[in-house]
N, C-alpha and C positions, 0 to 999 in steps of 0.2 A: 418218770418221775414222781413228786411228792408224795409224803403222807401226811398229811394235813387234817388240824381239829378246827372244828368248826362246831362256835358253836352261840344260840341265834339261830331261830329255825322258821322264821317271822313271815309276814308278803316280802318282802323282799329275800330274805336270808336262805331261805329254802330254795328257790329255781337258783339261785346263786352257788349254791351247796350241791343242785342238780348241776351246772352248769359246770364246775367241777371233776364231779365224776363220771361225765363228757369226755372231756377235755382227759380221761386214764390219772386222774387224781384219782389216793386211796383218803378215806374218809373218819375221818369221828367222833362225832359227835352230840354238841347236845342240847334237849331242850326240855324248857316243864313242856312245853307241849305232848302228847304221847302221841298223838293224833301223825304233829311232824316228826315226830322222830323215827315210828313205825312207818310211813312215809318214805323214808331217806333209807332203813333197814330193809324198806322190796327192794329199794330201784339200792342196792351195795353195800353200803354207809354201815363199819361198823358203833359199835351205839359205846358212849363212855358213860359211866355212872355220874361221875359228876366233872365239873370244869379241871380241876386240882387232874381226873385221871384221863380223863381227853387233853392233855398239860403233859403227863408223863408217858403217853405213849404217840407223842410226835411232838417236833423240834419246829413245826408251824403253827402257825394258832391265831387264825381269824374267829374273829368277835362281831359280831353284826346285831346290837340292840337299841331297845328303845331311846337312852337318851344317860347322862355322865353320873347315873346313879347305882341305875342298870352296868355297867361299867366299870365304874368302880365295885362295885359289889363281885362280879363275876371274874373278873383279874385280881384280889385287891384278899375279898374279903374274903373270911372262915373258907374254908376246901374251892380256895381258885385259885383259878391261873399259877398264880405267883407258888404256890405250896409247892406246884407239883412240876411246872418245869425247872426245863434241864437247862443249866449255865451255858450263854451262845444260842439258844432261843429266839425264838421271837412271835414277839405279840400283835397284828397287822389287825387293828380296831378298823372298820371299815362302818359302823357308827358317825354319826350327824350329832357331835355332844358338843358342850365347850371347850372351845381351847385352852382354857386353864388347866381344867381338866387332861385332856392329854396331857398333858406337859407333867399335874404334879402324875401321874398313873408312872406317866415312862420315867420317870424321876426315882421308882419308887421299884422301879423294873429293874433299871440302870444298880440299885444297891448290888442286885443280887445276881450279877453281871448278865439279862435280861434284855433283848433292844425290843426297840417295837416300831410300824409306823402304824399313822397316822392317814385313815384315806379311808373320805369318806366319796357314798356316791351320789349320783342321781342321772337321775333318767325314771324313777317310780319303775311301778311293778311290769309292765309291758317292755323294758328297755330288759332290766332281772330278769325275767324270759327267753329275754333274747338272746343273750349274752351282749350289748351293746351298752352299757353301763358308760355312764364320764367319771372315769375316777384320780380324787383329786390328793393329793399326797407331800405327807411333811417325814419326813427323818433325812434321812445317810443318805445319801448316792448310792455306796456301797450296799446298803441294806437297800434298796428299789430296786436296786436293780437286780440283785437276789431274786424279788418277789415280783416281776417285771411281768416270766415268765405266767407267772400267778394271777396274775391281772388281766390278762387281755384275752381268758378265760372267759376271764366276766364282767367284760367292758372292750371298747372301741377305741377306746381310747385311758394311759396313762398317764398323769402330767408330775412331775415331784415339784411342789409348788416353794421350799423349803424347810427351817428345820419344824422339829414335834412340837406340831399346833396349829402349823402355815397351812397344814389341807381341811381341818374344819375351817378354818380363817376364810380359805376359800370356797370354802362352801355354804355357807352363813350370807360371802357374797352372792352365792350362787341364788339363796334363797330367801335373797334381799325382791332381787331382778322378774324371778316366777314370779314371784303376791305381788310385789308393783303390777308387774308385766296382767296376771290373769285381770288385777282389781279394774285393768286398762280394757282388755279387753273385752270386760262387764261392764262397765256403759255403758260403751261403744255397738254396741248388741242396745241392750237397753231401747238405749235414744232412739235408733233407727228405725228400733220396732216400736214404738212409739208414738215413730210420727211417719207409720206408716207404709216403711223400706223394706222388702223383703231384710233381714241379716245376712240368710244365704249367699245376695246377690253386692250385699252390701260386701259381706265378709272372701269374694273372689273378685273386686276391686279389688284393694287394698293388699291382700295380700302378693301381690310380687312386687307393691310399691315398699317405703320407707320405715309401712306402717310396719308388712308381715316379717314376722320370727316364730322360733321355733312353736313357741309358749300358742301363740294362734295356731297354727295348723295345728297345733296338738287339742287345743281345748274347746275354743270355738264352735268344728261340725258334732261335737260330744253336747256344745253344751246347748244346737240348735235343734241336736236330738233327744236331747233330755234323761241321755247316761249321766250319771253321776256314785256308777257303785265304783270301790274307791281305789284309784290309782296312786294317788296319794293324799291321803287323809286330813279331814280341816283337822281331826285332831293334834295330829306327829308335824305338821306346815307350825299350828300354835309350838308346841315345844322347840322347831328354831328359830321361829323369831323372838320366843322367849331368851333364847341364846344370845339370836344377836342383838337384843335389845342392851340384855344381862353384857355383855362383850363391848358395846359400843357406851351407852355409857362408862364404863369403866374406865374405857383410854381415851372418856372426853368428843361419842365426834356426835354427834348430834341424828336422830333418821327419821322428822317426822311422815316423809310417808311412809316405811316399815310398819311404826308406833297407826298409823291409822290404818294398815292393812290390817294390825292385829286387831282391834278391838272390831274387827267386820264381821272374824273372821270372829274374837268368842263373844259374836251378837248372837253369830249364828249359831256357835256351838249351843250356846243356851237356850234358843229353839231347834236342838236337838237334829242337831246336821251334824257334828261335831269325827261318826262317821264314811261320811258322804265326803268324794271325791276332790280336793278345793275347785276345780274350776261351780264346782255349785256360787263358792261366790259372785256371781249371776244373779242368786236367788236373791240375796242379802238386798241388792240393786232393782228386783221387780215387784219387790216388799212395797220398796218407795214406790218406783213408779207403778204401782196396781196394770205390768200390764210383763207376759211372759213370753222371754225372743225363743222360739222355733219356726223353724223353714212354713214359707207360705206357697201357697197351690202362684206357678204365675203361669200364663200364654207363652209365656217366650223367654229370648236371655239369649243375648250374646256377649257367651264368652269366648272365648278364641284361646286354645294351650288347656 
């Protein structure tokens, strides 16, 4: 088993690091959240005093941070990973950041003989907890093959999609589909509810057809159950869509649907809902339609299967 540095113990990083411990890996951790550090220390992790310190004690350093500026600061800044990492070590950035920043960080590390993979994830907190994340990776085949056993401790799939930055391009594509899909589910269920039809029955009727999706199955029951505690916060999806639009504008790709959902999320943030799950997109539509999506009491249903 490997000795791994893990920097970033937030809503995703904490359960991911716990799964590495469960798989038998040794961890050296760092985070500014003292409670999260204490929890992982209790679980058996060694505590580093800085990203530099973590990197000096390990040959594999995983970062799971909020956005591009944090990754640059932790990896390339004062007391950063680059100051402590040994030549030949590998940085695996599992944050969701701008692809151009992944390439910038990789180039800086390469000058010191340090390798890098960008490996953002999809699945939110539930899949981080149960170790079934989808991991999208950019880098070399050799580096991917080396880290694959570690990925398997955190995810159910890991796919190398190209060179450095490709992992984050893939994640941006994922976030487009998720955001637009949640908005479509919201529109459909609000329309059905306003028309007087039980959204639960609409969901059961359509989930096995072409409209069925992982997003529909994950979010529709939570919408109808009024459960908006964060698996993936609106504020984080805003961050991702910001990277989507910055990247798409830079390469000349108009994304009108992504831009529309971005503004819906911005409106929810202004209304104080930025820390709710992105399934709370439904509340934007509910406000427009003056209706609340929830299960209705029905006398009988005819559901087969």
